[in-house]
C-alpha positions in Angstrom: -10.4 91.1 -164.1 -9.7 92.0 -160.5 -10.9 89.7 -157.9 -13.3 90.7 -155.2 -11.5 91.1 -151.8 -13.5 88.1 -150.4 -12.3 85.9 -153.3 -8.7 87.1 -152.6 -9.0 86.2 -149.0 -10.2 82.7 -149.9 -7.3 82.1 -152.2 -4.8 83.3 -149.6 -6.4 81.1 -147.0 -6.0 78.0 -149.3 -2.5 78.8 -150.4 0.2 76.4 -149.4 2.5 79.3 -148.7 0.3 80.7 -146.1 2.2 81.5 -143.0 5.6 80.6 -144.5 8.5 82.9 -144.5 10.5 83.7 -147.6 13.7 81.7 -146.6 11.5 78.7 -145.9 10.1 78.9 -149.5 13.6 79.3 -150.9 14.9 76.2 -148.9 11.8 74.2 -149.9 12.4 75.1 -153.7 16.0 74.2 -153.4 15.3 70.9 -151.8 12.9 70.0 -154.6 15.4 71.0 -157.2 18.2 68.9 -155.5 15.8 66.0 -155.1 15.2 65.8 -158.9 18.9 66.6 -159.8 20.3 63.9 -157.5 20.1 60.9 -159.9 21.7 62.9 -162.7 24.5 64.1 -160.4 25.2 60.7 -159.2 25.2 59.2 -162.8 27.6 61.9 -163.9 30.0 61.2 -161.1 29.8 57.5 -161.7 30.5 57.9 -165.4 33.8 59.5 -164.6 35.0 56.1 -163.4 33.7 54.0 -166.4 36.6 52.6 -168.3 36.5 50.2 -171.2 39.2 47.7 -172.0 40.2 47.2 -175.7 42.1 44.1 -176.6 44.5 44.6 -179.5 45.9 41.1 -179.4 49.3 41.5 -177.9 48.3 44.6 -175.8 45.3 45.7 -173.8 44.3 49.3 -173.5 41.9 50.7 -170.8 40.3 54.0 -171.8 37.7 56.2 -170.2 34.3 55.8 -171.9 33.6 59.5 -171.8 36.8 60.4 -173.4 38.9 57.9 -175.2 41.9 60.1 -175.1 42.2 59.4 -171.3 44.1 56.3 -170.4 42.8 54.7 -167.2 46.2 53.5 -166.1 47.6 57.1 -166.1 48.3 59.1 -163.0 46.0 61.9 -164.3 43.1 59.5 -164.4 43.9 58.1 -160.9 43.8 61.6 -159.5 40.5 62.3 -161.3 39.1 58.9 -160.1 40.0 59.9 -156.4 38.3 63.2 -156.8 35.2 61.6 -158.3 35.0 59.1 -155.4 35.2 62.0 -153.0 32.3 63.8 -154.8 30.4 60.5 -155.0 30.6 60.3 -151.2 29.7 63.9 -150.7 26.8 63.8 -153.2 25.7 60.3 -152.5 25.5 60.7 -148.7 25.5 64.5 -148.2 22.5 65.3 -150.3 20.1 62.9 -148.7 21.2 63.7 -145.2 21.3 67.3 -145.9 17.8 67.3 -147.3 16.5 65.4 -144.3 18.2 67.9 -142.0 16.8 70.9 -143.9 13.3 69.3 -143.7 13.7 68.9 -139.9 14.8 72.5 -139.4 12.2 74.0 -141.7 9.5 72.0 -140.1 10.7 73.0 -136.6 10.8 76.7 -137.6 7.2 76.7 -138.8 5.9 75.3 -135.5 
């Protein structure tokens, strides 16, 4: 089931990878992967800040919804929250800007 050379030439001519370099294909694939992972990454980082408050009558306790062993008033949680906010900024702003810049440079390189 080997294709005739003329058929192979037609397939190569129609290929979306025609004229692209290997690094351009890798960057394009990475961009598509990051595009689809972006909402999941943002949701995970946001969930690190989701605390629930429980009222026990005379006391109220604020606990992390992902892990009820973590007290949202503790210094450990406050450090974790600071780190998650930094990552939220990096992912929330950095990925869209980075993908746009990659598209610009890859498009420029293929001209």
